[in-house]
N, C-alpha and C positions, 0 to 999 in steps of 0.2 A: 957465409961470406960469399959475395958476388965475385965472379971473375973480373979481372982488371978491366977488360974491354967493356964491361957493363957498369963499372962504378961511376964513371963520369955522367952518363945519362941519369943514373939514379940520384946523384948529387944535384944535378940540374933540376930534376923533378921535385926534390925536397925543397930546394931554394925557391922554385916557382910556387910551391904550396905555401911556403912561409910568406912570400911577398903577397900572395893572394889573401892570406890571413890578415896581413897588415892593412891591406886595402879594404878588407871587409870591416875592420874595427871601427873606422869612422862611420860607416854605414849603419852598423849596429847601434852605435851611440846616437846617431841621428834618429834611428827608429824608436829609441827609448825616450827621446826628448819629448817634453810636454808642449803641445801647441796651445799656448795661452790666448786669451782674448786680446784684441789690439790694445796697446797701451799698458798692459799688465807687465811688470818686470818678470824676466824669465825665471823658471823654476830651476835652481842651480843643481839640486839633487832630487831626482824623481822618487828615490827611495825614502827621502826625508825632507818634506816640504818645510820643516822647521829648521833646516840646517843654517840658514842665515840669521836665525834668532837664537843661536847658541851663545853660551857664555863667552864674553870677550868680543862679540861681533857688534859692538856699538857703532852706530853711524856717526860720521863727522858732524852731522846736523845736531846731535845731542851732546857733543863735546862741551863741557862747561855747564851743562844743566845740573842744578843741584839734585842730589839723591834725596828723594822724598817719597812718602806714602801719602796720597791724597784720599781722604775718607769722607764720602758724602753721608751726612747724618739725615736720614729720611724725615724723621720727626723733629729734627732740630733746625731744619732749613739752613744748614751750615756745612762747611767743609773743615775737617780737622786735618792738620798737617803734622806728620811724624818724621823725625830724623831717624832713618833706619840704623845709623851707626850707634846712636845712643839709646834707641828705643824710647825716646821721649817726645812728647808733644811740643812743637815749636811754634805753633800758631793755629788760629781758627778764624775763618771769615764767613760772613753771611752770604747766602746765595738766594735763589728763588725758592718757591714753595715745592716741597717734596723732592729733593734731589735724589735721583736713583743711581746713576752711574757717573764715573769720571772716565771720559773716553779720549784716548790719544788720537790726534788727527792723522790722516794718511801721510802728510808731509813731516810729521813728528815735531811740529813747532808749537802746537796748541793742545791743551787739554780742555775738553769741553764737559761741563757739568750739565747733565740732563735733568732739568727741574720740570717734572711733568704736571705738577700742581694737581695731584689726585682729586678727582671729583669736581674740578673747576676748569675754567677755560683760559687761565692766565699763565700757561706754561712758558718756559724760557730756557735759553742756553747761556751759561756763564762761561766765557773763555778764560783760561788761565794761561799766562805766558810761561811756557815750559822753561825758558831761560832764566826768568826771575822768580817764578813761583807765585806771582802776584795775579789776582783776578782782574778782569776788565769789566766793561759795561755789558750787562746781560742783553740778549737779543730775544724779542718776543717770538715764540715758536709754539704752534699748537701741539700739545700732548707729546712732548719728547720723552717717552719712557726710556728708550735706548737709542743708540746710534751706531751706524756702520758706514763704510765707505765702499764705493765701487772699486774693483781691482785696479782700474786705471787712475784712481784718485780724482776723477773729474767731478764726482758728486758725492755728497753726504746722503745717507739714507736714514732719515729720522723715522723710528718705529713708533707710530701713533697707536699705541696699544688699545686705547679705549674705542678707537674708530675702526679697528681691524684694517689698517691702511699703512702703506709705506710711502713716505714723502721724500722725493728726490730733490735735494737742495744744492745750491752753490756751496762748496765746501768751506768757503771763507766768509761770505756775507750771510749765508744761510737763507738766501732768497729762494722761495719755492719755484721749482722749474717743472715738476710733474708729479703725479701721484698714481699709485697702483692700489686698487681695492683688493683686499684678500678676504672676502666675506665668509669663507669657511674656516677661518683661523681666529677663533675667539681667544683673546688674550695673547695675540702675537707679541713676541718679545725678544727671543734670542736666536742667533743664526751663525752659520759658518758656510764657507764656500767650497766648491769642488776644487780640485787641484789646479784646473785650468781656468777657473773663474767664470765658467759658462753658466753655472747655476748656483743657487744658494738654497739651503734648507732652513726654514724658520720653525721654531716650536710654537705651538698653540696651547698655552698653559691651561686655559679654561675650556678647551675643546678636546683634550686628551689625544691630540694628533699632531702631525707635522704638515707643513706646506712646502712644496718644491716650487721655486721661482726660476723661470728662464730669465737670466740676467741680460742676455743679448737682445731678446725680443720683448723683454719687460712684460711677461705674462705668467699667470699661474699655470703650472704644469699639472698639478694634482695634489691630493691630500692622502695621507697615510695614517690610519688609526693605530694607536699603540694599545695599551692595556685598558680594559674597562675601568672607568673612574680614574684614569691616569691623569697626571699633571706634569707634563714635560717641562723642563727648565733649561739649563744650559746645554749646548751642543758643540762638539768639537770633532774635526775631521782627523783621521789617523795619519801618521807621517807619510804613508805611501798613497794617501788620497783615496783608498779603496772603500773605507768604511767611515760612517759617522757614529760617534758615541753620543747618546742622548740620555741625560740625567732625568729621572722621573721620581719626584718626591713622594708619590703615592705608592709606587712599585718598590721603593727602597733599593734602587739599583740603576743600571745603565743598559739601555737597549742598543743593540748593534744594527745599523742600517746600511744596506748596500745602496749607496747614493745613486748610482747610474740606473739600476733597475727599480729603485725606490721600494725596497722590500725589507721586512724584518728578517734578520739572519741569526740573531742570538740575544742573550741577556746575561748580564753579570750582576749578581747580588753584591751590594756594598754595605750600606748602613741606613739608618732611619733618616728619611727626608733628604734623599740624594738631590743635590742642588747645583754646585759649581764644578767646572771641569777645566784643568790647567795642565798642559804638557810640560814635562821637565825640559830643561834647557838643552839636553842632548837628544831629545826626542824619543827616549826609550820608555818613559813612564808617563802615566796620566794620573794626576792628583785629583781625587774626587772628594769634594766637601759634602759631608752628610749633615744636614742642618739640625738633626736631632728631633724633628717633629714632622708629622704629616699635615699639620695645620698651617694655614697662611699666617696666622698670628700666634706664635708659640710662646710657651712659658720660659722663664729663665732656667739656666742650668739643666738643659735637656740632654738627650743622649747623643749629642753631637760628636763627630769624629771625622777623620780623614782616612780614606782608603787609597791605596796605591795599586794601580793596574799596570801590569807589564804589557806593552803594546805587542810584543812578539808572541807571547803565549795567550794573551787575552785573559789572564787570571789575576786575581788579587794577590799581591805578594807581601803586603803589609797593611796593618790597621793601626791608626794612631788615635787613641782616645784622648779626651780632654779631662784632666783631673778636676773633679768637682762638677763636671758637665759643661755644656756650652752649645753654641749655635752657629758654627762656621758656615758662611754664606758665599760671598763673591770676593775675588781679589786677583792675585797673580804671583808669579815667581820672581825673585830678585834677579838682578842682572847677572850675578855670578852663579845663580842656580842653587845657592846654599840655603835660601829661606823661602818658605811659602807663606805669603801674607794673605790673611783672610779676615773679613769683617765678622764680628760676633753679633749677628743680627738682633737677637733678643736679649743680649747681655750687655749691650752698650760698651763693647770692648773690641779691640783688634787683636788677632792672634798672629804670632810669628812662629811658624813651625820650622825646626831644623830638619832639612830634607835628608840628612844622613841618619838621624836617630829618631825623629818624630817628637822630640822634646819641644814643648811649647811655652812661649812667654805671652803675657797679656798686657795690653796698654789700654787704659781707660780713654774713651772718646765720647762723642755726643749721643743723642737719642736715636736708636735704631740705625746703625751704620749699614750701608748696603754695598754697592759695587765700587770698591776702592781700586785705585790705580797705583801701581808701582812705577816710579819714574826716576831715571831713564831706564828703558829696556832695550836689549839688543834687537836688531832687525833693520831692514831697509825701509819698510813702510808698515803702517798699521791699517788693518781692515776694520778697526773699531772695537766696540764693547770695552772691556777693561784692558785691552791690549792683545788683539789677535795679530801677532807679529809674523812677518814673512821676510 
């Protein structure tokens, strides 16, 4: 115990220290804040960039949008519509040739069907009104295999896979505004962004590598080779933005990439034909669709499964087989996080996995379903693909 005449100065010192700590708190918070590119909405939680896409975080923009699963049938030139409440098909409509993905727009008002017309030059984009679920008039677009949006929402990025090119277009009219050649990325198709939106990493399916794109200066930063004879597919950034997870269907697992240094830092074995990647609504897990084959055109009833990776430990914590075999490909997670919806690429079905148990239901759809979209989804905006929500 201090003598009485020393107690007051000590109390004053402690109070001063406390006040200094309070003053430092906002500075620490500011230091940890993410400086995003101009026009990009702020990152609310730097530890979990998926925080605003959590269960229940539906934007007012999607209020009233019917809950539906939109399934592009690659060989059927159509989109099948499923009611997720009843697990029943409630409609089918024709679209352009070879529909690959159904892509939610940045402003959450339109779902775009990317009809890339494989091997032909009559590709198109079919808009679906998210409020009514009805398709509109298709827009002629060269080779739209996939589509993304710039973080500020000012441009759509059509991935012209056959041309190893990214076409920057008006996000509403789809008029071409500029293009970026990515000559070292054969089979360019899937992508995700850094936490601040300054760069994106695209997978080069037929080149066994990745391409890093400076999105501010619109230039190729470089390429990173993965495994020999590799075939990278989907890619997803970790909740803290530090790593990119890359599915490789030849390696049967997921590569871990440090995005900033653009280096390989790890690998996680999952299952045969690793293909699609989808974070859980709470940002704690990554659902990995293993397509069940290393072939581009696989057989029915393959060794398909879903692996669940824990982001914190970077380990597989569950494996969900498909009774009788299957071919889970692309899709997304329901708004409440309770169901993982995936297309059954070579089995002409859609799978609905219970994310608590791994139990699966099957719904018959058209020929060779591919990148299905779950709608509506939580989030403030969409960066593209089947719903990269932020």
